[in-house]
A tleap script that builds the chain and sets N, CA, C and O, in Angstrom:
source leaprc.protein.ff14SB
mol = sequence {
  NMET ILE PHE VAL VAL LEU GLY ARG ASP LYS
  GLU GLY GLY ALA GLU ARG ALA ARG HIE ARG
  SER ASP HIE LEU ARG TYR VAL ALA ARG HIE
  GLN GLY LYS ILE VAL TYR ALA GLY PRO LEU
  LEU ASP ARG GLY ARG MET VAL GLY SER LEU
  PHE VAL PHE ASP VAL PRO ASP ARG ALA VAL
  LEU VAL SER TYR MET ALA ASP ASP PRO TYR
  PHE ASP PRO GLY ILE PHE ALA SER VAL GLU
  ILE TRP GLU SER ARG TRP MET VAL PRO GLU
  ARG GLU ALA GLY ALA LEU ALA ALA GLU ALA
  GLU ARG ALA ARG CGLN
}
set mol.1.N position { 34.598 15.520 -10.307 }
set mol.1.CA position { 33.229 15.386 -10.693 }
set mol.1.C position { 32.572 14.045 -10.249 }
set mol.1.O position { 33.239 13.015 -10.345 }
set mol.2.N position { 31.390 14.009 -9.802 }
set mol.2.CA position { 30.858 13.153 -9.540 }
set mol.2.C position { 29.632 12.823 -10.554 }
set mol.2.O position { 28.750 13.667 -10.715 }
set mol.3.N position { 29.606 11.931 -11.041 }
set mol.3.CA position { 28.607 11.474 -12.109 }
set mol.3.C position { 27.954 10.123 -11.921 }
set mol.3.O position { 28.536 9.126 -11.495 }
set mol.4.N position { 26.595 10.196 -12.309 }
set mol.4.CA position { 25.989 8.687 -12.086 }
set mol.4.C position { 25.327 8.476 -13.204 }
set mol.4.O position { 24.578 9.226 -13.831 }
set mol.5.N position { 25.745 7.135 -13.451 }
set mol.5.CA position { 25.348 6.340 -14.485 }
set mol.5.C position { 24.556 5.387 -14.148 }
set mol.5.O position { 24.827 4.607 -13.234 }
set mol.6.N position { 23.246 5.325 -14.998 }
set mol.6.CA position { 22.493 4.287 -14.973 }
set mol.6.C position { 21.978 3.735 -16.216 }
set mol.6.O position { 21.515 4.477 -17.083 }
set mol.7.N position { 22.031 2.485 -16.350 }
set mol.7.CA position { 21.958 1.479 -17.410 }
set mol.7.C position { 21.141 0.552 -17.233 }
set mol.7.O position { 21.282 -0.343 -16.400 }
set mol.8.N position { 19.878 0.721 -18.272 }
set mol.8.CA position { 19.042 -0.323 -18.230 }
set mol.8.C position { 19.291 -1.279 -19.210 }
set mol.8.O position { 19.582 -1.063 -20.386 }
set mol.9.N position { 19.105 -2.780 -18.424 }
set mol.9.CA position { 19.629 -3.797 -19.770 }
set mol.9.C position { 18.322 -4.219 -20.550 }
set mol.9.O position { 17.107 -4.156 -20.366 }
set mol.10.N position { 19.169 -4.670 -21.488 }
set mol.10.CA position { 17.880 -4.952 -22.924 }
set mol.10.C position { 17.201 -6.242 -22.310 }
set mol.10.O position { 17.670 -6.968 -21.433 }
set mol.11.N position { 16.163 -6.346 -22.875 }
set mol.11.CA position { 15.280 -7.739 -22.767 }
set mol.11.C position { 16.383 -9.138 -22.366 }
set mol.11.O position { 17.314 -9.504 -23.084 }
set mol.12.N position { 16.021 -9.706 -21.165 }
set mol.12.CA position { 16.510 -10.997 -21.496 }
set mol.12.C position { 17.838 -10.817 -20.569 }
set mol.12.O position { 17.719 -11.350 -19.466 }
set mol.13.N position { 18.760 -10.334 -20.750 }
set mol.13.CA position { 19.957 -10.210 -20.139 }
set mol.13.C position { 20.954 -10.958 -20.278 }
set mol.13.O position { 21.964 -10.963 -19.574 }
set mol.14.N position { 20.663 -11.779 -21.403 }
set mol.14.CA position { 21.690 -12.568 -22.056 }
set mol.14.C position { 23.040 -12.185 -21.742 }
set mol.14.O position { 23.784 -12.707 -20.912 }
set mol.15.N position { 23.282 -11.156 -22.548 }
set mol.15.CA position { 24.386 -10.239 -22.775 }
set mol.15.C position { 25.067 -9.960 -21.587 }
set mol.15.O position { 26.272 -10.100 -21.380 }
set mol.16.N position { 24.120 -9.514 -20.749 }
set mol.16.CA position { 25.447 -9.112 -19.372 }
set mol.16.C position { 25.756 -10.380 -18.931 }
set mol.16.O position { 26.957 -10.547 -18.717 }
set mol.17.N position { 25.065 -11.283 -18.740 }
set mol.17.CA position { 25.813 -12.765 -18.311 }
set mol.17.C position { 26.759 -12.957 -19.199 }
set mol.17.O position { 27.773 -13.258 -18.570 }
set mol.18.N position { 26.949 -12.946 -20.220 }
set mol.18.CA position { 28.156 -13.046 -21.267 }
set mol.18.C position { 29.179 -12.441 -20.625 }
set mol.18.O position { 30.080 -13.225 -20.328 }
set mol.19.N position { 29.351 -11.319 -20.309 }
set mol.19.CA position { 30.310 -10.174 -20.009 }
set mol.19.C position { 30.434 -9.936 -18.828 }
set mol.19.O position { 30.955 -8.859 -18.540 }
set mol.20.N position { 30.069 -10.712 -17.897 }
set mol.20.CA position { 29.555 -9.923 -16.450 }
set mol.20.C position { 31.426 -10.448 -15.397 }
set mol.20.O position { 31.993 -9.805 -14.513 }
set mol.21.N position { 31.824 -11.780 -16.030 }
set mol.21.CA position { 33.241 -11.898 -15.664 }
set mol.21.C position { 34.416 -10.724 -16.142 }
set mol.21.O position { 35.356 -10.293 -15.474 }
set mol.22.N position { 34.039 -10.398 -17.440 }
set mol.22.CA position { 35.352 -9.744 -17.961 }
set mol.22.C position { 34.630 -8.269 -17.456 }
set mol.22.O position { 35.512 -7.474 -17.131 }
set mol.23.N position { 33.497 -7.805 -17.335 }
set mol.23.CA position { 33.271 -6.328 -16.581 }
set mol.23.C position { 33.720 -6.577 -15.211 }
set mol.23.O position { 34.383 -5.637 -14.771 }
set mol.24.N position { 33.564 -7.541 -14.413 }
set mol.24.CA position { 33.973 -7.341 -13.098 }
set mol.24.C position { 35.612 -7.304 -12.936 }
set mol.24.O position { 36.043 -6.683 -11.964 }
set mol.25.N position { 36.494 -7.891 -13.772 }
set mol.25.CA position { 37.520 -7.814 -13.799 }
set mol.25.C position { 37.939 -6.436 -14.195 }
set mol.25.O position { 38.892 -5.960 -13.579 }
set mol.26.N position { 37.371 -5.724 -15.131 }
set mol.26.CA position { 37.607 -4.499 -15.458 }
set mol.26.C position { 37.310 -3.452 -14.520 }
set mol.26.O position { 37.784 -2.318 -14.584 }
set mol.27.N position { 36.475 -3.888 -13.607 }
set mol.27.CA position { 36.189 -2.515 -12.578 }
set mol.27.C position { 37.104 -2.953 -11.607 }
set mol.27.O position { 37.810 -2.063 -11.132 }
set mol.28.N position { 37.303 -4.293 -11.120 }
set mol.28.CA position { 38.349 -4.132 -9.696 }
set mol.28.C position { 39.876 -3.198 -10.339 }
set mol.28.O position { 40.629 -2.554 -9.609 }
set mol.29.N position { 39.990 -3.315 -11.447 }
set mol.29.CA position { 41.241 -2.761 -12.262 }
set mol.29.C position { 41.047 -1.196 -11.729 }
set mol.29.O position { 42.044 -0.593 -11.334 }
set mol.30.N position { 39.590 -0.476 -11.725 }
set mol.30.CA position { 39.780 0.749 -11.987 }
set mol.30.C position { 38.674 1.344 -10.856 }
set mol.30.O position { 37.970 2.277 -11.240 }
set mol.31.N position { 38.480 0.816 -9.402 }
set mol.31.CA position { 38.025 0.710 -8.337 }
set mol.31.C position { 38.067 2.173 -7.817 }
set mol.31.O position { 37.045 2.587 -7.268 }
set mol.32.N position { 38.967 2.868 -7.912 }
set mol.32.CA position { 39.671 4.231 -7.365 }
set mol.32.C position { 39.000 5.121 -7.889 }
set mol.32.O position { 39.244 6.250 -7.466 }
set mol.33.N position { 37.833 4.988 -9.071 }
set mol.33.CA position { 36.965 5.810 -10.170 }
set mol.33.C position { 35.435 5.788 -9.407 }
set mol.33.O position { 34.562 6.654 -9.461 }
set mol.34.N position { 35.428 4.600 -8.743 }
set mol.34.CA position { 33.770 4.263 -8.436 }
set mol.34.C position { 33.712 4.301 -6.767 }
set mol.34.O position { 34.356 3.690 -5.914 }
set mol.35.N position { 32.792 5.163 -6.701 }
set mol.35.CA position { 32.088 5.565 -5.355 }
set mol.35.C position { 31.169 4.386 -4.919 }
set mol.35.O position { 31.107 4.027 -3.743 }
set mol.36.N position { 30.493 3.828 -5.875 }
set mol.36.CA position { 29.528 2.744 -5.828 }
set mol.36.C position { 29.137 2.230 -6.858 }
set mol.36.O position { 29.134 2.964 -7.847 }
set mol.37.N position { 28.821 1.271 -6.969 }
set mol.37.CA position { 28.187 0.676 -8.231 }
set mol.37.C position { 27.602 -0.545 -7.653 }
set mol.37.O position { 27.949 -1.025 -6.574 }
set mol.38.N position { 26.659 -1.039 -8.463 }
set mol.38.CA position { 25.761 -2.545 -8.581 }
set mol.38.C position { 24.615 -2.787 -9.295 }
set mol.38.O position { 24.261 -2.038 -10.205 }
set mol.39.N position { 23.996 -3.776 -8.963 }
set mol.39.CA position { 23.156 -4.386 -10.383 }
set mol.39.C position { 21.594 -3.415 -9.722 }
set mol.39.O position { 21.352 -3.073 -8.565 }
set mol.40.N position { 20.911 -3.234 -10.782 }
set mol.40.CA position { 19.470 -2.711 -9.989 }
set mol.40.C position { 18.628 -3.831 -10.289 }
set mol.40.O position { 18.978 -4.508 -11.255 }
set mol.41.N position { 17.595 -4.172 -9.672 }
set mol.41.CA position { 17.032 -5.681 -9.204 }
set mol.41.C position { 15.745 -5.010 -9.227 }
set mol.41.O position { 15.500 -3.898 -8.761 }
set mol.42.N position { 14.897 -5.854 -9.855 }
set mol.42.CA position { 13.357 -6.171 -9.691 }
set mol.42.C position { 13.070 -7.466 -9.332 }
set mol.42.O position { 13.124 -8.426 -10.099 }
set mol.43.N position { 12.697 -7.506 -7.909 }
set mol.43.CA position { 11.926 -8.816 -7.313 }
set mol.43.C position { 13.432 -9.753 -7.563 }
set mol.43.O position { 13.135 -10.878 -7.963 }
set mol.44.N position { 14.739 -9.585 -7.444 }
set mol.44.CA position { 15.658 -10.031 -7.439 }
set mol.44.C position { 16.352 -10.413 -8.870 }
set mol.44.O position { 17.375 -11.094 -8.944 }
set mol.45.N position { 15.841 -10.022 -9.693 }
set mol.45.CA position { 16.344 -10.092 -10.995 }
set mol.45.C position { 17.126 -9.209 -11.727 }
set mol.45.O position { 16.459 -8.242 -12.094 }
set mol.46.N position { 18.220 -9.174 -12.058 }
set mol.46.CA position { 19.106 -8.288 -12.408 }
set mol.46.C position { 18.481 -7.318 -13.810 }
set mol.46.O position { 18.328 -7.889 -14.890 }
set mol.47.N position { 18.153 -5.838 -13.658 }
set mol.47.CA position { 17.677 -5.312 -15.166 }
set mol.47.C position { 18.379 -3.880 -15.307 }
set mol.47.O position { 18.009 -2.926 -15.992 }
set mol.48.N position { 19.394 -3.982 -14.545 }
set mol.48.CA position { 20.205 -2.600 -15.248 }
set mol.48.C position { 21.403 -2.618 -14.101 }
set mol.48.O position { 21.692 -3.465 -13.257 }
set mol.49.N position { 21.811 -1.700 -14.331 }
set mol.49.CA position { 23.245 -1.346 -13.649 }
set mol.49.C position { 23.138 0.281 -12.882 }
set mol.49.O position { 22.438 1.141 -13.417 }
set mol.50.N position { 23.837 0.548 -11.710 }
set mol.50.CA position { 24.306 1.691 -11.152 }
set mol.50.C position { 25.334 1.943 -10.778 }
set mol.50.O position { 25.845 1.201 -9.939 }
set mol.51.N position { 26.082 3.171 -11.292 }
set mol.51.CA position { 27.464 3.509 -11.182 }
set mol.51.C position { 27.338 4.910 -10.594 }
set mol.51.O position { 26.641 5.777 -11.121 }
set mol.52.N position { 28.149 5.123 -9.314 }
set mol.52.CA position { 28.515 6.546 -9.399 }
set mol.52.C position { 30.093 6.457 -9.395 }
set mol.52.O position { 30.844 5.630 -8.878 }
set mol.53.N position { 30.386 7.796 -10.283 }
set mol.53.CA position { 31.868 7.420 -10.249 }
set mol.53.C position { 32.532 9.228 -9.785 }
set mol.53.O position { 31.934 10.298 -9.901 }
set mol.54.N position { 33.419 9.060 -9.454 }
set mol.54.CA position { 34.357 10.295 -8.810 }
set mol.54.C position { 35.429 10.237 -9.787 }
set mol.54.O position { 36.204 9.301 -9.986 }
set mol.55.N position { 35.358 11.628 -10.509 }
set mol.55.CA position { 36.411 11.448 -11.726 }
set mol.55.C position { 36.713 12.734 -11.853 }
set mol.55.O position { 35.848 13.499 -11.428 }
set mol.56.N position { 37.967 13.361 -12.445 }
set mol.56.CA position { 38.468 14.767 -12.930 }
set mol.56.C position { 37.337 15.152 -13.890 }
set mol.56.O position { 36.849 16.246 -13.604 }
set mol.57.N position { 36.833 14.593 -14.868 }
set mol.57.CA position { 35.588 15.024 -15.757 }
set mol.57.C position { 35.390 14.403 -16.663 }
set mol.57.O position { 36.022 13.367 -16.872 }
set mol.58.N position { 34.315 14.919 -17.589 }
set mol.58.CA position { 33.494 13.646 -18.299 }
set mol.58.C position { 34.193 12.925 -19.358 }
set mol.58.O position { 33.627 11.984 -19.914 }
set mol.59.N position { 35.393 13.289 -19.694 }
set mol.59.CA position { 36.001 12.837 -20.691 }
set mol.59.C position { 36.847 11.533 -20.067 }
set mol.59.O position { 37.097 10.570 -20.793 }
set mol.60.N position { 37.192 11.567 -18.920 }
set mol.60.CA position { 37.822 10.154 -17.859 }
set mol.60.C position { 36.544 9.250 -17.985 }
set mol.60.O position { 36.562 8.048 -18.247 }
set mol.61.N position { 35.469 9.995 -17.766 }
set mol.61.CA position { 34.300 8.891 -17.600 }
set mol.61.C position { 33.859 8.344 -18.981 }
set mol.61.O position { 33.672 7.130 -19.060 }
set mol.62.N position { 33.716 8.946 -19.836 }
set mol.62.CA position { 33.693 8.364 -20.948 }
set mol.62.C position { 34.865 7.300 -21.616 }
set mol.62.O position { 34.644 6.261 -22.238 }
set mol.63.N position { 35.895 7.781 -21.347 }
set mol.63.CA position { 36.952 6.753 -21.456 }
set mol.63.C position { 37.007 5.275 -20.776 }
set mol.63.O position { 37.252 4.201 -21.326 }
set mol.64.N position { 36.770 5.489 -19.702 }
set mol.64.CA position { 36.039 4.144 -18.624 }
set mol.64.C position { 35.203 3.486 -19.349 }
set mol.64.O position { 35.439 2.342 -19.736 }
set mol.65.N position { 34.160 4.109 -19.610 }
set mol.65.CA position { 32.809 3.579 -20.313 }
set mol.65.C position { 33.336 2.833 -21.858 }
set mol.65.O position { 32.912 1.724 -22.184 }
set mol.66.N position { 34.209 3.542 -22.633 }
set mol.66.CA position { 34.636 2.780 -23.821 }
set mol.66.C position { 34.998 1.462 -23.544 }
set mol.66.O position { 34.552 0.500 -24.169 }
set mol.67.N position { 35.989 1.374 -22.399 }
set mol.67.CA position { 36.591 0.160 -22.258 }
set mol.67.C position { 35.953 -0.869 -21.372 }
set mol.67.O position { 36.448 -1.989 -21.239 }
set mol.68.N position { 34.720 -0.442 -20.692 }
set mol.68.CA position { 34.143 -1.361 -19.930 }
set mol.68.C position { 33.457 -2.565 -20.470 }
set mol.68.O position { 32.467 -2.070 -21.010 }
set mol.69.N position { 33.398 -3.769 -20.635 }
set mol.69.CA position { 32.794 -4.621 -21.256 }
set mol.69.C position { 31.334 -4.513 -21.344 }
set mol.69.O position { 30.709 -4.927 -22.320 }
set mol.70.N position { 30.726 -3.893 -20.203 }
set mol.70.CA position { 29.227 -3.924 -20.096 }
set mol.70.C position { 28.811 -2.790 -21.150 }
set mol.70.O position { 27.793 -2.932 -21.828 }
set mol.71.N position { 29.516 -1.822 -21.249 }
set mol.71.CA position { 29.177 -0.872 -22.277 }
set mol.71.C position { 29.534 -0.856 -23.740 }
set mol.71.O position { 28.914 -0.165 -24.549 }
set mol.72.N position { 30.517 -1.609 -24.051 }
set mol.72.CA position { 30.898 -1.768 -25.120 }
set mol.72.C position { 29.862 -2.933 -26.114 }
set mol.72.O position { 29.466 -2.439 -27.170 }
set mol.73.N position { 29.539 -4.009 -25.912 }
set mol.73.CA position { 28.820 -4.955 -26.321 }
set mol.73.C position { 27.431 -4.370 -26.536 }
set mol.73.O position { 26.903 -4.922 -27.502 }
set mol.74.N position { 26.802 -3.624 -26.084 }
set mol.74.CA position { 25.660 -2.946 -25.839 }
set mol.74.C position { 24.686 -3.672 -24.951 }
set mol.74.O position { 23.513 -3.701 -25.325 }
set mol.75.N position { 24.978 -4.191 -23.961 }
set mol.75.CA position { 24.177 -4.552 -23.016 }
set mol.75.C position { 22.978 -3.936 -22.386 }
set mol.75.O position { 22.029 -4.519 -21.862 }
set mol.76.N position { 23.185 -2.637 -22.527 }
set mol.76.CA position { 22.476 -1.783 -22.059 }
set mol.76.C position { 21.397 -1.300 -23.158 }
set mol.76.O position { 21.886 -1.009 -24.249 }
set mol.77.N position { 19.810 -1.155 -23.009 }
set mol.77.CA position { 19.168 -0.887 -23.892 }
set mol.77.C position { 19.078 0.804 -23.734 }
set mol.77.O position { 18.859 1.363 -24.809 }
set mol.78.N position { 19.191 1.558 -22.749 }
set mol.78.CA position { 19.527 2.953 -22.721 }
set mol.78.C position { 20.729 3.238 -21.534 }
set mol.78.O position { 20.941 2.405 -20.653 }
set mol.79.N position { 21.430 4.428 -21.622 }
set mol.79.CA position { 22.519 4.625 -20.455 }
set mol.79.C position { 22.479 6.205 -20.108 }
set mol.79.O position { 23.060 7.134 -20.668 }
set mol.80.N position { 21.756 6.203 -19.197 }
set mol.80.CA position { 21.548 7.877 -18.677 }
set mol.80.C position { 22.850 8.479 -17.892 }
set mol.80.O position { 23.345 7.781 -17.007 }
set mol.81.N position { 23.417 9.755 -18.190 }
set mol.81.CA position { 24.530 10.086 -17.129 }
set mol.81.C position { 24.090 11.744 -16.650 }
set mol.81.O position { 23.688 12.693 -17.323 }
set mol.82.N position { 24.318 11.619 -15.451 }
set mol.82.CA position { 23.817 13.125 -14.783 }
set mol.82.C position { 25.381 13.114 -13.894 }
set mol.82.O position { 26.034 12.150 -13.494 }
set mol.83.N position { 25.628 14.462 -13.793 }
set mol.83.CA position { 26.420 15.082 -13.146 }
set mol.83.C position { 25.606 15.533 -11.863 }
set mol.83.O position { 24.526 16.103 -11.707 }
set mol.84.N position { 26.816 14.919 -10.800 }
set mol.84.CA position { 25.802 15.403 -9.460 }
set mol.84.C position { 27.041 16.108 -8.312 }
set mol.84.O position { 28.217 16.393 -8.534 }
set mol.85.N position { 26.157 16.247 -6.936 }
set mol.85.CA position { 27.607 16.585 -6.114 }
set mol.85.C position { 27.508 15.829 -4.727 }
set mol.85.O position { 26.402 15.618 -4.228 }
set mol.86.N position { 28.555 15.466 -4.176 }
set mol.86.CA position { 28.710 14.556 -3.266 }
set mol.86.C position { 28.192 15.583 -2.104 }
set mol.86.O position { 28.775 16.661 -1.982 }
set mol.87.N position { 26.979 15.213 -1.158 }
set mol.87.CA position { 26.464 15.929 -0.136 }
set mol.87.C position { 26.428 15.001 1.099 }
set mol.87.O position { 26.536 15.543 2.199 }
set mol.88.N position { 26.296 13.752 1.038 }
set mol.88.CA position { 26.343 12.826 2.462 }
set mol.88.C position { 26.820 11.626 1.998 }
set mol.88.O position { 26.340 11.103 0.992 }
set mol.89.N position { 28.065 10.943 2.873 }
set mol.89.CA position { 28.321 11.689 4.173 }
set mol.89.C position { 29.211 12.925 3.841 }
set mol.89.O position { 29.994 12.868 2.893 }
set mol.90.N position { 29.090 14.130 4.673 }
set mol.90.CA position { 29.667 14.892 4.320 }
set mol.90.C position { 31.400 14.508 3.918 }
set mol.90.O position { 32.003 13.652 4.564 }
set mol.91.N position { 32.040 15.255 2.803 }
set mol.91.CA position { 33.568 15.025 2.809 }
set mol.91.C position { 34.313 16.287 3.781 }
set mol.91.O position { 35.521 16.286 4.016 }
set mol.92.N position { 33.422 17.281 4.257 }
set mol.92.CA position { 34.005 18.243 4.804 }
set mol.92.C position { 32.946 18.512 6.016 }
set mol.92.O position { 31.728 18.531 5.841 }
set mol.93.N position { 33.759 18.770 7.598 }
set mol.93.CA position { 32.760 18.605 8.277 }
set mol.93.C position { 32.216 20.379 8.196 }
set mol.93.O position { 32.781 21.441 7.935 }
set mol.94.N position { 30.794 19.958 8.586 }
set mol.94.CA position { 30.027 21.674 8.142 }
set mol.94.C position { 29.638 21.698 6.948 }
set mol.94.O position { 28.866 22.628 6.717 }
set mol.95.N position { 29.912 20.916 5.936 }
set mol.95.CA position { 29.715 21.339 4.530 }
set mol.95.C position { 27.905 21.176 4.119 }
set mol.95.O position { 27.323 21.833 3.257 }
set mol.96.N position { 27.293 20.113 5.015 }
set mol.96.CA position { 25.733 20.441 5.074 }
set mol.96.C position { 25.060 21.507 6.171 }
set mol.96.O position { 23.884 21.449 6.531 }
set mol.97.N position { 25.758 22.213 6.501 }
set mol.97.CA position { 25.447 23.005 7.386 }
set mol.97.C position { 25.470 24.562 6.667 }
set mol.97.O position { 24.733 25.545 6.595 }
set mol.98.N position { 26.335 24.276 6.356 }
set mol.98.CA position { 26.879 25.544 5.012 }
set mol.98.C position { 25.609 25.645 3.984 }
set mol.98.O position { 24.891 26.584 3.639 }
set mol.99.N position { 25.667 23.962 3.582 }
set mol.99.CA position { 24.408 24.680 2.199 }
set mol.99.C position { 23.423 24.655 2.686 }
set mol.99.O position { 22.586 24.974 1.842 }
set mol.100.N position { 22.778 24.362 4.026 }
set mol.100.CA position { 21.490 24.470 4.495 }
set mol.100.C position { 21.557 26.049 4.757 }
set mol.100.O position { 20.494 26.604 4.478 }
set mol.101.N position { 22.384 26.745 5.144 }
set mol.101.CA position { 22.411 27.976 5.142 }
set mol.101.C position { 22.464 28.947 3.823 }
set mol.101.O position { 22.177 30.144 3.838 }
set mol.102.N position { 22.863 28.240 2.748 }
set mol.102.CA position { 22.898 29.028 1.503 }
set mol.102.C position { 21.568 28.925 1.108 }
set mol.102.O position { 20.933 29.842 0.586 }
set mol.103.N position { 21.044 27.552 1.412 }
set mol.103.CA position { 19.587 27.426 0.849 }
set mol.103.C position { 18.147 28.239 1.741 }
set mol.103.O position { 16.939 28.269 1.511 }
set mol.104.N position { 18.945 28.777 2.727 }
set mol.104.CA position { 18.193 29.504 3.749 }
set mol.104.C position { 17.856 30.960 2.994 }
set mol.104.O position { 16.759 31.519 2.996 }
set mol.105.N position { 19.039 31.415 2.369 }
set mol.105.CA position { 19.313 33.132 2.203 }
set mol.105.C position { 18.729 33.024 1.041 }
set mol.105.O position { 18.588 34.017 0.326 }
savepdb mol mol.pdb
quit
């Protein structure tokens, strides 16, 4: 399942800086679960993080987040989680055409 996780930093970002090294080491060991991840920037300043995960289910996502240093110490003022579907780039040839056909009907 695809999950999008949006974490918005608490004001100031001091906690992010303090835990960034541990977070990056953790992410390096779990890259197989992550489609894309990176900082959210406001005029070059980090204000949050965006993660796109491809994991079997929400339980795996919750387990990942429980051990990631960015989620544990409360770096984020808010965390939003959405399920999504992989559309582009196509994982299977013709998937977009099939989806367009279903939408047309």
